[in-house]
Phi, psi and omega in degrees: 000131178289168180296322180293318179295323179291321180295319176300314178303309180297322181298319184273316196240356181286174185303331181248021184280174186296320178300316182293321179297320181292320179300315179298317178298321176294321177297317179297320177296319179295323176292316176302316181294320178294319179298320180300310182296326176291322177294322178294320177293320180297321182289319178297321180291325178295316179300314183294322176295320180298320176293321177295327174294330182269326189236117176287337177297316180294320176300318176299320179294321177293320178300313184291314185290307187274328185251352176073025180282145177220152173290156181298328182267008175290151174258120186256121175261130182245123175264109184291340179272348177295140182298327180235053183294147177275124183269134175289144175276155183260000000 
């Protein structure tokens, strides 16, 4: 292989070549997108925490919705066909 051919090979396929550069650029774009999604989720959680600090009603709603908590005198209806039905403990 000539020096020019070797230089071309390194330019395209070497550790610092264009193929590697394109792969790295795609990885960077994917990581940036993931960061945006995480930042959006973080902002939603911060807003929810802020509301929880201000409103006990919101705190109660989150406990009921996310944790399945109920008061002792609540009547609990269980839909066995629901995809995320709360199962009673024994």
